[in-house]
TORKE-609906 format. One record per residue (C-alpha): residue in one letter; chain; z, y, x. Coordinates in Angstrom, 3 decimals, padded with zeros to 6 digits. Layout:
% residues N
+------+------+----------+----------+----------+
| code | unit |       up |    north |     east |
+------+------+----------+----------+----------+
|    A |    A |        Z |        Y |        X |
...
+------+------+----------+----------+----------+
END
This chain:
% residues 290
+------+------+----------+----------+----------+
| code | unit |       up |    north |     east |
+------+------+----------+----------+----------+
|    X |    A | -028.958 |  011.377 |  023.128 |
|    X |    A | -027.260 |  014.871 |  023.603 |
|    X |    A | -027.125 |  016.528 |  020.333 |
|    X |    A | -026.933 |  019.929 |  021.956 |
|    X |    A | -030.475 |  019.436 |  023.275 |
|    X |    A | -033.689 |  019.882 |  021.567 |
|    X |    A | -034.635 |  016.962 |  020.305 |
|    X |    A | -038.097 |  014.940 |  019.621 |
|    X |    A | -038.965 |  013.003 |  017.351 |
|    X |    A | -042.953 |  011.836 |  016.797 |
|    X |    A | -044.607 |  011.285 |  013.944 |
|    X |    A | -047.874 |  010.334 |  012.519 |
|    X |    A | -049.060 |  014.433 |  012.719 |
|    X |    A | -046.984 |  015.792 |  015.141 |
|    X |    A | -043.549 |  016.230 |  016.618 |
|    X |    A | -040.396 |  017.650 |  014.997 |
|    X |    A | -038.148 |  019.885 |  016.692 |
|    X |    A | -033.996 |  020.734 |  016.170 |
|    X |    A | -031.051 |  020.977 |  018.000 |
|    X |    A | -029.594 |  017.849 |  016.219 |
|    X |    A | -030.642 |  014.182 |  016.421 |
|    X |    A | -030.782 |  013.618 |  012.576 |
|    X |    A | -032.058 |  016.687 |  011.787 |
|    X |    A | -035.377 |  015.919 |  013.998 |
|    X |    A | -035.328 |  012.395 |  012.550 |
|    X |    A | -035.707 |  014.263 |  008.983 |
|    X |    A | -038.229 |  016.621 |  010.016 |
|    X |    A | -040.144 |  013.654 |  011.609 |
|    X |    A | -040.048 |  011.513 |  008.589 |
|    X |    A | -041.282 |  014.428 |  006.439 |
|    X |    A | -044.103 |  014.675 |  008.628 |
|    X |    A | -044.884 |  010.869 |  008.530 |
|    X |    A | -045.267 |  010.806 |  004.730 |
|    X |    A | -047.478 |  013.756 |  004.902 |
|    X |    A | -045.632 |  016.897 |  004.620 |
|    X |    A | -046.631 |  019.491 |  006.604 |
|    X |    A | -044.969 |  021.796 |  009.352 |
|    X |    A | -043.252 |  024.199 |  006.560 |
|    X |    A | -041.922 |  021.272 |  004.403 |
|    X |    A | -040.508 |  019.505 |  007.738 |
|    X |    A | -038.998 |  022.229 |  008.679 |
|    X |    A | -037.111 |  022.493 |  005.268 |
|    X |    A | -036.040 |  019.245 |  005.598 |
|    X |    A | -034.745 |  020.017 |  008.994 |
|    X |    A | -032.822 |  023.187 |  007.952 |
|    X |    A | -031.203 |  021.016 |  005.001 |
|    X |    A | -030.230 |  018.687 |  007.397 |
|    X |    A | -028.666 |  021.032 |  009.683 |
|    X |    A | -026.693 |  022.605 |  007.099 |
|    X |    A | -025.086 |  019.013 |  006.337 |
|    X |    A | -024.715 |  017.612 |  010.106 |
|    X |    A | -024.151 |  020.925 |  012.189 |
|    X |    A | -022.659 |  023.260 |  009.858 |
|    X |    A | -020.890 |  024.837 |  012.687 |
|    X |    A | -024.365 |  026.780 |  013.739 |
|    X |    A | -026.093 |  026.958 |  010.407 |
|    X |    A | -025.854 |  026.784 |  006.598 |
|    X |    A | -026.727 |  027.798 |  003.320 |
|    X |    A | -024.941 |  031.401 |  003.520 |
|    X |    A | -027.141 |  032.844 |  006.214 |
|    X |    A | -030.408 |  034.149 |  006.872 |
|    X |    A | -033.825 |  032.702 |  007.458 |
|    X |    A | -036.724 |  034.144 |  009.525 |
|    X |    A | -040.069 |  032.100 |  009.967 |
|    X |    A | -043.112 |  032.276 |  012.085 |
|    X |    A | -045.820 |  030.233 |  011.114 |
|    X |    A | -049.470 |  029.904 |  011.782 |
|    X |    A | -052.527 |  027.865 |  010.033 |
|    X |    A | -056.020 |  027.223 |  011.988 |
|    X |    A | -058.178 |  030.149 |  011.309 |
|    X |    A | -055.729 |  032.370 |  009.728 |
|    X |    A | -053.299 |  035.288 |  010.605 |
|    X |    A | -050.058 |  034.697 |  012.161 |
|    X |    A | -047.372 |  034.804 |  008.690 |
|    X |    A | -043.855 |  035.739 |  008.819 |
|    X |    A | -041.156 |  035.403 |  006.095 |
|    X |    A | -038.110 |  037.278 |  005.598 |
|    X |    A | -035.221 |  035.172 |  003.876 |
|    X |    A | -032.764 |  038.163 |  004.691 |
|    X |    A | -030.219 |  039.633 |  002.544 |
|    X |    A | -029.549 |  043.338 |  001.868 |
|    X |    A | -026.167 |  044.791 |  001.933 |
|    X |    A | -024.515 |  044.642 | -001.432 |
|    X |    A | -024.531 |  047.805 | -003.732 |
|    X |    A | -020.816 |  048.382 | -003.532 |
|    X |    A | -020.514 |  048.302 |  000.161 |
|    X |    A | -019.939 |  052.062 |  000.965 |
|    X |    A | -018.410 |  053.207 |  004.173 |
|    X |    A | -015.861 |  054.892 |  001.491 |
|    X |    A | -014.898 |  051.937 | -000.047 |
|    X |    A | -013.451 |  050.489 |  003.771 |
|    X |    A | -012.000 |  053.793 |  004.551 |
|    X |    A | -009.669 |  053.425 |  001.103 |
|    X |    A | -008.254 |  050.401 |  002.026 |
|    X |    A | -007.331 |  051.754 |  005.266 |
|    X |    A | -009.857 |  049.983 |  007.282 |
|    X |    A | -011.471 |  051.375 |  010.403 |
|    X |    A | -014.386 |  048.886 |  010.391 |
|    X |    A | -015.700 |  045.940 |  008.492 |
|    X |    A | -013.468 |  043.011 |  009.222 |
|    X |    A | -014.803 |  040.072 |  011.079 |
|    X |    A | -013.523 |  037.175 |  008.620 |
|    X |    A | -012.498 |  037.041 |  005.064 |
|    X |    A | -013.904 |  038.345 |  001.806 |
|    X |    A | -014.629 |  042.137 |  002.814 |
|    X |    A | -016.870 |  040.559 |  005.800 |
|    X |    A | -019.023 |  039.072 |  003.207 |
|    X |    A | -021.212 |  042.232 |  002.876 |
|    X |    A | -024.794 |  040.838 |  002.516 |
|    X |    A | -026.785 |  038.298 |  000.171 |
|    X |    A | -027.306 |  035.048 |  001.787 |
|    X |    A | -031.037 |  035.017 |  002.356 |
|    X |    A | -031.594 |  031.252 |  003.333 |
|    X |    A | -032.449 |  029.660 |  000.306 |
|    X |    A | -034.919 |  032.346 | -000.484 |
|    X |    A | -036.795 |  031.911 |  002.738 |
|    X |    A | -037.157 |  028.134 |  001.896 |
|    X |    A | -038.624 |  029.205 | -001.756 |
|    X |    A | -041.095 |  031.980 | -000.170 |
|    X |    A | -042.195 |  029.591 |  002.958 |
|    X |    A | -042.778 |  026.557 |  000.291 |
|    X |    A | -044.650 |  028.592 | -002.034 |
|    X |    A | -046.967 |  029.399 |  001.149 |
|    X |    A | -046.928 |  025.659 |  001.682 |
|    X |    A | -047.980 |  024.647 | -001.524 |
|    X |    A | -050.280 |  027.494 | -002.503 |
|    X |    A | -052.122 |  027.545 |  001.055 |
|    X |    A | -051.243 |  024.234 |  002.714 |
|    X |    A | -051.676 |  021.590 |  000.451 |
|    X |    A | -047.894 |  020.877 |  000.488 |
|    X |    A | -046.969 |  017.823 | -001.706 |
|    X |    A | -043.604 |  016.834 | -001.279 |
|    X |    A | -040.944 |  017.090 | -003.519 |
|    X |    A | -037.886 |  019.551 | -002.618 |
|    X |    A | -035.733 |  016.330 | -003.494 |
|    X |    A | -037.586 |  014.099 | -001.040 |
|    X |    A | -036.765 |  017.458 |  001.463 |
|    X |    A | -033.316 |  017.836 |  000.971 |
|    X |    A | -032.633 |  014.104 |  000.393 |
|    X |    A | -031.282 |  013.229 |  003.764 |
|    X |    A | -028.905 |  016.582 |  003.850 |
|    X |    A | -027.499 |  015.101 |  000.595 |
|    X |    A | -026.997 |  011.594 |  001.736 |
|    X |    A | -024.764 |  012.750 |  004.851 |
|    X |    A | -023.231 |  015.232 |  002.900 |
|    X |    A | -022.217 |  012.486 |  000.098 |
|    X |    A | -021.725 |  009.466 |  002.746 |
|    X |    A | -020.460 |  011.491 |  005.777 |
|    X |    A | -021.999 |  012.742 |  008.932 |
|    X |    A | -020.490 |  012.223 |  012.448 |
|    X |    A | -018.768 |  015.238 |  013.861 |
|    X |    A | -020.148 |  016.528 |  017.305 |
|    X |    A | -018.879 |  017.764 |  020.270 |
|    X |    A | -020.005 |  021.376 |  019.913 |
|    X |    A | -018.419 |  021.360 |  016.313 |
|    X |    A | -015.132 |  020.380 |  017.840 |
|    X |    A | -015.236 |  022.839 |  020.640 |
|    X |    A | -016.624 |  025.592 |  018.126 |
|    X |    A | -013.779 |  024.636 |  015.313 |
|    X |    A | -010.759 |  024.661 |  018.291 |
|    X |    A | -011.884 |  028.001 |  019.300 |
|    X |    A | -012.086 |  029.585 |  015.952 |
|    X |    A | -009.331 |  027.666 |  014.479 |
|    X |    A | -007.139 |  030.780 |  013.933 |
|    X |    A | -009.500 |  033.060 |  012.364 |
|    X |    A | -010.860 |  030.266 |  009.969 |
|    X |    A | -007.739 |  028.135 |  009.048 |
|    X |    A | -007.081 |  030.493 |  006.131 |
|    X |    A | -010.234 |  030.596 |  004.727 |
|    X |    A | -010.847 |  029.638 |  001.257 |
|    X |    A | -012.110 |  026.130 |  001.275 |
|    X |    A | -012.132 |  025.756 |  005.191 |
|    X |    A | -009.555 |  023.460 |  005.762 |
|    X |    A | -010.282 |  021.108 |  002.789 |
|    X |    A | -013.640 |  020.455 |  004.283 |
|    X |    A | -013.608 |  021.291 |  008.100 |
|    X |    A | -010.227 |  019.838 |  009.299 |
|    X |    A | -008.508 |  016.455 |  009.550 |
|    X |    A | -005.359 |  016.676 |  008.652 |
|    X |    A | -005.048 |  020.471 |  009.216 |
|    X |    A | -006.217 |  019.990 |  012.581 |
|    X |    A | -009.833 |  020.410 |  014.294 |
|    X |    A | -011.747 |  017.048 |  013.741 |
|    X |    A | -012.473 |  015.314 |  017.074 |
|    X |    A | -015.935 |  014.407 |  018.012 |
|    X |    A | -017.005 |  010.881 |  016.309 |
|    X |    A | -014.902 |  011.600 |  012.935 |
|    X |    A | -016.616 |  011.634 |  009.906 |
|    X |    A | -016.707 |  014.426 |  007.831 |
|    X |    A | -018.279 |  015.028 |  003.886 |
|    X |    A | -019.496 |  017.698 |  002.245 |
|    X |    A | -019.338 |  017.251 | -001.704 |
|    X |    A | -019.806 |  021.125 | -002.430 |
|    X |    A | -022.543 |  021.449 | -000.505 |
|    X |    A | -024.469 |  018.471 | -001.827 |
|    X |    A | -023.764 |  018.942 | -005.346 |
|    X |    A | -025.410 |  022.574 | -004.378 |
|    X |    A | -028.325 |  020.825 | -003.067 |
|    X |    A | -028.705 |  018.380 | -005.564 |
|    X |    A | -028.453 |  021.487 | -008.554 |
|    X |    A | -031.107 |  023.145 | -006.607 |
|    X |    A | -033.465 |  020.301 | -006.867 |
|    X |    A | -032.935 |  019.763 | -010.746 |
|    X |    A | -033.302 |  023.309 | -011.469 |
|    X |    A | -035.352 |  025.096 | -008.282 |
|    X |    A | -034.382 |  027.049 | -005.618 |
|    X |    A | -034.411 |  030.526 | -007.737 |
|    X |    A | -031.079 |  028.939 | -009.397 |
|    X |    A | -029.486 |  030.222 | -005.973 |
|    X |    A | -030.064 |  033.896 | -007.021 |
|    X |    A | -030.492 |  033.927 | -010.762 |
|    X |    A | -029.150 |  031.042 | -012.438 |
|    X |    A | -026.116 |  029.058 | -013.214 |
|    X |    A | -025.420 |  028.583 | -009.444 |
|    X |    A | -025.784 |  032.430 | -008.574 |
|    X |    A | -022.947 |  033.005 | -011.639 |
|    X |    A | -020.707 |  030.540 | -009.767 |
|    X |    A | -020.967 |  031.892 | -006.085 |
|    X |    A | -020.971 |  035.688 | -007.756 |
|    X |    A | -017.166 |  034.004 | -008.831 |
|    X |    A | -016.173 |  032.956 | -005.981 |
|    X |    A | -017.460 |  035.848 | -003.875 |
|    X |    A | -015.262 |  037.915 | -006.044 |
|    X |    A | -011.855 |  035.416 | -005.610 |
|    X |    A | -012.796 |  035.777 | -002.007 |
|    X |    A | -012.503 |  039.694 | -002.106 |
|    X |    A | -016.247 |  040.204 | -001.409 |
|    X |    A | -017.711 |  043.445 | -002.743 |
|    X |    A | -021.143 |  041.289 | -003.174 |
|    X |    A | -021.929 |  041.058 | -007.042 |
|    X |    A | -024.013 |  038.897 | -009.268 |
|    X |    A | -026.316 |  041.683 | -009.807 |
|    X |    A | -027.242 |  041.696 | -005.745 |
|    X |    A | -027.982 |  038.039 | -005.851 |
|    X |    A | -030.464 |  038.700 | -008.903 |
|    X |    A | -032.135 |  041.643 | -007.128 |
|    X |    A | -032.803 |  039.818 | -003.677 |
|    X |    A | -036.440 |  038.103 | -002.917 |
|    X |    A | -037.746 |  037.003 |  000.446 |
|    X |    A | -040.612 |  038.797 |  001.649 |
|    X |    A | -044.009 |  038.245 |  003.464 |
|    X |    A | -044.030 |  040.023 |  006.172 |
|    X |    A | -046.258 |  041.051 |  008.931 |
|    X |    A | -045.338 |  039.785 |  012.087 |
|    X |    A | -045.470 |  041.782 |  015.351 |
|    X |    A | -047.014 |  040.855 |  018.786 |
|    X |    A | -047.760 |  041.689 |  022.375 |
|    X |    A | -051.128 |  040.415 |  023.961 |
|    X |    A | -050.947 |  039.783 |  027.451 |
|    X |    A | -053.851 |  038.337 |  029.684 |
|    X |    A | -053.436 |  034.793 |  028.758 |
|    X |    A | -051.900 |  034.669 |  025.023 |
|    X |    A | -050.942 |  036.812 |  022.275 |
|    X |    A | -047.031 |  036.374 |  021.594 |
|    X |    A | -045.749 |  036.786 |  017.671 |
|    X |    A | -042.360 |  037.720 |  016.692 |
|    X |    A | -040.199 |  038.983 |  013.594 |
|    X |    A | -039.782 |  042.792 |  013.475 |
|    X |    A | -036.834 |  044.604 |  012.347 |
|    X |    A | -033.671 |  043.690 |  011.526 |
|    X |    A | -034.141 |  040.741 |  014.102 |
|    X |    A | -034.291 |  041.377 |  017.782 |
|    X |    A | -038.005 |  040.499 |  017.801 |
|    X |    A | -039.331 |  044.048 |  019.069 |
|    X |    A | -036.459 |  044.211 |  021.932 |
|    X |    A | -038.030 |  040.591 |  023.048 |
|    X |    A | -041.606 |  041.979 |  023.265 |
|    X |    A | -040.177 |  044.796 |  024.930 |
|    X |    A | -038.512 |  043.004 |  027.284 |
|    X |    A | -041.511 |  040.636 |  028.080 |
|    X |    A | -043.972 |  043.433 |  028.174 |
|    X |    A | -041.684 |  045.113 |  031.105 |
|    X |    A | -041.556 |  042.017 |  032.818 |
|    X |    A | -045.191 |  041.229 |  032.726 |
|    X |    A | -045.445 |  044.578 |  034.181 |
|    X |    A | -043.444 |  043.877 |  036.905 |
|    X |    A | -044.980 |  040.754 |  037.862 |
|    X |    A | -048.434 |  042.794 |  037.859 |
|    X |    A | -046.822 |  045.840 |  040.290 |
|    X |    A | -044.840 |  043.392 |  042.722 |
|    X |    A | -047.617 |  040.600 |  042.703 |
|    X |    A | -049.151 |  040.381 |  046.295 |
|    X |    A | -052.088 |  038.770 |  044.459 |
|    X |    A | -054.673 |  041.581 |  043.590 |
|    X |    A | -056.104 |  040.290 |  040.327 |
|    X |    A | -055.583 |  040.518 |  036.534 |
|    X |    A | -053.405 |  037.387 |  035.896 |
|    X |    A | -050.541 |  039.689 |  034.719 |
|    X |    A | -052.342 |  042.645 |  033.113 |
|    X |    A | -051.058 |  043.318 |  029.477 |
+------+------+----------+----------+----------+
END
């Protein structure tokens, strides 16, 4: 199967969709073991970090939309704020005209992904009857990190395309290159540091990423890399439950996330498109009314 396409795996309770077959399998397995949709998504997200690292990982943000029948649609924002030391004056003093695209000075916002998992799983446990432990949800990811995963064609292409930008970044060559060169599709790579991170989180909880031993290690590494982020920035970060925004059409209500995502723009484009259909349609009915 083509790993770049959306893949579907059936389970006894639904389907799991991911851009990589092994992530979809992890989600489907969670559902088959009695897990709910939120738990399946965490399993898929963790697995993607292990087998699809050029597209997703723990260093970014996570945004969630989910709905339980009979309840309102909910949104989780695992989105990190800019660090307290990030100022226009700081970059001007260093002779820079803009925030650089790569390097330590480019790392200016707290990684919110793990906090998004934490908040979503809190909803899962409190309102959805979630029961699968975190150790189970990330077990597939840990196995792929320890035992090796197969490099996809898209990872090879991405690594070649960004090679000059990334080869000098701390740790990149040791983890994602083979003999100093981009890996070939089909090569086997491991991510021992990611495995250790996930194992630490299963032992002491996801909050450790921001307010525990792991947070201290992350803060030290950020300093070494030249990032303006501090340990205090990590400590002060929390994911948020947010009210999603929506657009009602004649046949449905479309929900998405609010700023800082592009959700509002998406709904505005959809609304304009629906109005164009209304005014250009030969049919004098209300099928396209918004």
